[in-house]
Short mmCIF file of the C-alpha atoms (twelve columns), coordinates in Angstrom:
data_MODEL
# 
_entry.id   MODEL 
# 
loop_
_atom_site.group_PDB 
_atom_site.id 
_atom_site.type_symbol 
_atom_site.label_atom_id 
_atom_site.label_alt_id 
_atom_site.label_comp_id 
_atom_site.label_asym_id 
_atom_site.label_seq_id 
_atom_site.Cartn_x 
_atom_site.Cartn_y 
_atom_site.Cartn_z 
_atom_site.pdbx_PDB_model_num 
ATOM 1   C CA . UNK A 1   -40.539 -65.477 39.158 1 
ATOM 2   C CA . UNK A 2   -37.391 -67.756 38.733 1 
ATOM 3   C CA . UNK A 3   -35.207 -64.710 39.328 1 
ATOM 4   C CA . UNK A 4   -36.167 -64.042 42.938 1 
ATOM 5   C CA . UNK A 5   -34.786 -67.384 44.428 1 
ATOM 6   C CA . UNK A 6   -31.805 -67.389 41.931 1 
ATOM 7   C CA . UNK A 7   -28.770 -65.919 43.868 1 
ATOM 8   C CA . UNK A 8   -26.829 -65.695 40.524 1 
ATOM 9   C CA . UNK A 9   -29.459 -63.252 39.225 1 
ATOM 10  C CA . UNK A 10  -29.136 -59.607 40.275 1 
ATOM 11  C CA . UNK A 11  -32.081 -57.805 40.964 1 
ATOM 12  C CA . UNK A 12  -31.715 -54.074 40.156 1 
ATOM 13  C CA . UNK A 13  -33.505 -51.360 41.924 1 
ATOM 14  C CA . UNK A 14  -33.244 -48.193 40.032 1 
ATOM 15  C CA . UNK A 15  -33.183 -44.822 41.498 1 
ATOM 16  C CA . UNK A 16  -35.283 -43.395 38.859 1 
ATOM 17  C CA . UNK A 17  -38.414 -44.332 36.869 1 
ATOM 18  C CA . UNK A 18  -38.527 -43.439 33.329 1 
ATOM 19  C CA . UNK A 19  -41.810 -43.707 31.237 1 
ATOM 20  C CA . UNK A 20  -41.667 -45.264 27.713 1 
ATOM 21  C CA . UNK A 21  -43.799 -44.555 24.650 1 
ATOM 22  C CA . UNK A 22  -44.798 -48.232 23.258 1 
ATOM 23  C CA . UNK A 23  -43.210 -49.490 20.079 1 
ATOM 24  C CA . UNK A 24  -45.418 -48.541 17.045 1 
ATOM 25  C CA . UNK A 25  -47.691 -51.515 15.990 1 
ATOM 26  C CA . UNK A 26  -46.221 -53.471 13.255 1 
ATOM 27  C CA . UNK A 27  -48.080 -55.001 10.281 1 
ATOM 28  C CA . UNK A 28  -49.347 -58.571 10.350 1 
ATOM 29  C CA . UNK A 29  -46.963 -61.227 9.477  1 
ATOM 30  C CA . UNK A 30  -43.828 -59.271 9.860  1 
ATOM 31  C CA . UNK A 31  -42.692 -61.333 12.881 1 
ATOM 32  C CA . UNK A 32  -43.149 -60.994 16.576 1 
ATOM 33  C CA . UNK A 33  -40.394 -58.569 17.417 1 
ATOM 34  C CA . UNK A 34  -41.268 -54.962 17.234 1 
ATOM 35  C CA . UNK A 35  -39.668 -52.800 14.559 1 
ATOM 36  C CA . UNK A 36  -38.316 -50.208 16.920 1 
ATOM 37  C CA . UNK A 37  -37.714 -50.394 20.815 1 
ATOM 38  C CA . UNK A 38  -39.993 -48.453 23.143 1 
ATOM 39  C CA . UNK A 39  -38.874 -44.754 23.374 1 
ATOM 40  C CA . UNK A 40  -37.755 -43.541 26.823 1 
ATOM 41  C CA . UNK A 41  -39.147 -40.350 27.876 1 
ATOM 42  C CA . UNK A 42  -36.039 -39.161 29.794 1 
ATOM 43  C CA . UNK A 43  -37.451 -35.689 30.372 1 
ATOM 44  C CA . UNK A 44  -40.162 -37.313 32.414 1 
ATOM 45  C CA . UNK A 45  -38.113 -39.394 34.720 1 
ATOM 46  C CA . UNK A 46  -38.877 -39.265 38.340 1 
ATOM 47  C CA . UNK A 47  -36.899 -40.224 41.464 1 
ATOM 48  C CA . UNK A 48  -38.221 -43.510 43.006 1 
ATOM 49  C CA . UNK A 49  -39.092 -42.847 46.749 1 
ATOM 50  C CA . UNK A 50  -36.548 -44.646 49.009 1 
ATOM 51  C CA . UNK A 51  -39.411 -46.203 51.189 1 
ATOM 52  C CA . UNK A 52  -40.882 -47.667 48.128 1 
ATOM 53  C CA . UNK A 53  -37.565 -49.296 47.134 1 
ATOM 54  C CA . UNK A 54  -37.188 -50.496 50.619 1 
ATOM 55  C CA . UNK A 55  -40.609 -52.079 50.521 1 
ATOM 56  C CA . UNK A 56  -39.960 -53.896 47.100 1 
ATOM 57  C CA . UNK A 57  -36.706 -55.245 48.394 1 
ATOM 58  C CA . UNK A 58  -38.481 -56.935 51.445 1 
ATOM 59  C CA . UNK A 59  -40.810 -58.448 48.940 1 
ATOM 60  C CA . UNK A 60  -38.057 -59.782 46.614 1 
ATOM 61  C CA . UNK A 61  -35.832 -61.387 49.296 1 
ATOM 62  C CA . UNK A 62  -34.274 -64.648 48.381 1 
ATOM 63  C CA . UNK A 63  -35.375 -66.521 51.317 1 
ATOM 64  C CA . UNK A 64  -39.278 -66.869 51.258 1 
ATOM 65  C CA . UNK A 65  -39.338 -66.839 55.192 1 
ATOM 66  C CA . UNK A 66  -37.656 -63.483 55.186 1 
ATOM 67  C CA . UNK A 67  -40.034 -61.746 52.803 1 
ATOM 68  C CA . UNK A 68  -42.627 -59.334 54.112 1 
ATOM 69  C CA . UNK A 69  -45.990 -60.640 54.723 1 
ATOM 70  C CA . UNK A 70  -49.265 -58.988 53.662 1 
ATOM 71  C CA . UNK A 71  -50.080 -57.587 57.027 1 
ATOM 72  C CA . UNK A 72  -46.425 -56.200 57.319 1 
ATOM 73  C CA . UNK A 73  -46.777 -54.476 53.852 1 
ATOM 74  C CA . UNK A 74  -50.022 -52.837 54.723 1 
ATOM 75  C CA . UNK A 75  -48.273 -51.178 57.623 1 
ATOM 76  C CA . UNK A 76  -46.036 -49.375 55.082 1 
ATOM 77  C CA . UNK A 77  -47.176 -45.636 55.070 1 
ATOM 78  C CA . UNK A 78  -47.022 -45.389 51.293 1 
ATOM 79  C CA . UNK A 79  -49.196 -48.563 50.757 1 
ATOM 80  C CA . UNK A 80  -51.535 -47.317 53.475 1 
ATOM 81  C CA . UNK A 81  -52.052 -44.152 51.523 1 
ATOM 82  C CA . UNK A 82  -50.653 -42.112 54.459 1 
ATOM 83  C CA . UNK A 83  -49.210 -38.571 53.563 1 
ATOM 84  C CA . UNK A 84  -45.301 -39.094 53.015 1 
ATOM 85  C CA . UNK A 85  -42.788 -36.898 54.685 1 
ATOM 86  C CA . UNK A 86  -42.207 -33.797 52.457 1 
ATOM 87  C CA . UNK A 87  -39.080 -34.472 50.242 1 
ATOM 88  C CA . UNK A 88  -36.047 -32.284 50.817 1 
ATOM 89  C CA . UNK A 89  -35.143 -29.741 48.128 1 
ATOM 90  C CA . UNK A 90  -32.309 -31.960 47.193 1 
ATOM 91  C CA . UNK A 91  -34.536 -35.066 46.830 1 
ATOM 92  C CA . UNK A 92  -36.375 -33.079 44.076 1 
ATOM 93  C CA . UNK A 93  -33.438 -32.296 42.032 1 
ATOM 94  C CA . UNK A 94  -32.316 -34.401 39.007 1 
ATOM 95  C CA . UNK A 95  -28.688 -35.497 38.709 1 
ATOM 96  C CA . UNK A 96  -28.020 -32.417 36.442 1 
ATOM 97  C CA . UNK A 97  -29.528 -29.864 38.723 1 
ATOM 98  C CA . UNK A 98  -28.173 -28.298 41.884 1 
ATOM 99  C CA . UNK A 99  -29.253 -25.627 44.493 1 
ATOM 100 C CA . UNK A 100 -27.491 -22.337 44.202 1 
ATOM 101 C CA . UNK A 101 -26.861 -19.587 46.700 1 
ATOM 102 C CA . UNK A 102 -26.296 -15.862 45.998 1 
ATOM 103 C CA . UNK A 103 -22.720 -16.211 46.853 1 
ATOM 104 C CA . UNK A 104 -22.199 -18.990 44.138 1 
ATOM 105 C CA . UNK A 105 -24.382 -17.141 41.599 1 
ATOM 106 C CA . UNK A 106 -22.117 -14.127 41.995 1 
ATOM 107 C CA . UNK A 107 -19.075 -16.363 41.297 1 
ATOM 108 C CA . UNK A 108 -20.720 -17.869 38.201 1 
ATOM 109 C CA . UNK A 109 -21.623 -14.413 37.007 1 
ATOM 110 C CA . UNK A 110 -18.031 -13.232 37.540 1 
ATOM 111 C CA . UNK A 111 -16.808 -16.374 35.745 1 
ATOM 112 C CA . UNK A 112 -19.276 -15.894 32.755 1 
ATOM 113 C CA . UNK A 113 -18.427 -12.321 32.291 1 
ATOM 114 C CA . UNK A 114 -14.691 -13.101 32.485 1 
ATOM 115 C CA . UNK A 115 -15.181 -15.941 29.876 1 
ATOM 116 C CA . UNK A 116 -17.168 -13.582 27.583 1 
ATOM 117 C CA . UNK A 117 -14.358 -10.865 27.834 1 
ATOM 118 C CA . UNK A 118 -11.655 -13.504 27.000 1 
ATOM 119 C CA . UNK A 119 -13.525 -14.924 24.157 1 
ATOM 120 C CA . UNK A 120 -12.722 -13.341 20.659 1 
ATOM 121 C CA . UNK A 121 -15.444 -15.257 19.006 1 
ATOM 122 C CA . UNK A 122 -18.760 -16.616 20.316 1 
ATOM 123 C CA . UNK A 123 -18.952 -19.954 22.166 1 
ATOM 124 C CA . UNK A 124 -20.882 -22.613 20.310 1 
ATOM 125 C CA . UNK A 125 -24.128 -23.875 21.879 1 
ATOM 126 C CA . UNK A 126 -22.359 -27.320 22.615 1 
ATOM 127 C CA . UNK A 127 -19.386 -25.731 24.059 1 
ATOM 128 C CA . UNK A 128 -21.544 -23.523 26.230 1 
ATOM 129 C CA . UNK A 129 -23.544 -26.479 27.284 1 
ATOM 130 C CA . UNK A 130 -20.455 -28.613 28.134 1 
ATOM 131 C CA . UNK A 131 -19.109 -25.561 30.375 1 
ATOM 132 C CA . UNK A 132 -22.489 -25.277 32.153 1 
ATOM 133 C CA . UNK A 133 -22.485 -28.958 32.835 1 
ATOM 134 C CA . UNK A 134 -18.964 -28.746 34.276 1 
ATOM 135 C CA . UNK A 135 -20.065 -25.801 36.407 1 
ATOM 136 C CA . UNK A 136 -23.103 -27.618 37.842 1 
ATOM 137 C CA . UNK A 137 -20.926 -30.727 38.583 1 
ATOM 138 C CA . UNK A 138 -18.420 -28.516 40.315 1 
ATOM 139 C CA . UNK A 139 -21.132 -26.760 42.215 1 
ATOM 140 C CA . UNK A 140 -22.571 -30.228 43.333 1 
ATOM 141 C CA . UNK A 141 -19.146 -31.562 44.412 1 
ATOM 142 C CA . UNK A 142 -18.623 -28.387 46.649 1 
ATOM 143 C CA . UNK A 143 -22.003 -28.772 48.079 1 
ATOM 144 C CA . UNK A 144 -21.589 -32.320 48.884 1 
ATOM 145 C CA . UNK A 145 -18.324 -31.946 50.836 1 
ATOM 146 C CA . UNK A 146 -18.839 -31.600 54.473 1 
ATOM 147 C CA . UNK A 147 -17.561 -28.287 56.054 1 
# 
């Protein structure tokens, strides 16, 4: 609670929520700290809706007079349990995913077949994954640039 009015403290509003498994219970008398930190389940992370983040920001404004009141909060669609606008396809993608069109798929297939012909030995799984990540990043950068 002291962090809200403290202008020196930066409040983070993460774009993704990642569930965690709690630390295993430790034996009695072994201290108050858990033996291992909670395990993040990165494969289950989900994007936090922008309207939810906006509402949280209004609740955590430094100046108490500028914070949202309860009636104002209850007007928020997500708090009033109104159906949200359907997310766009890009909103549903993780950072490592992209949308691919038949045109780009054909280019990727040509590139992959050419890479296969040029290699004398098999690509290691690590090298293949690194190349795949590079290609996805390249595709995303092409799709994010205006025409």
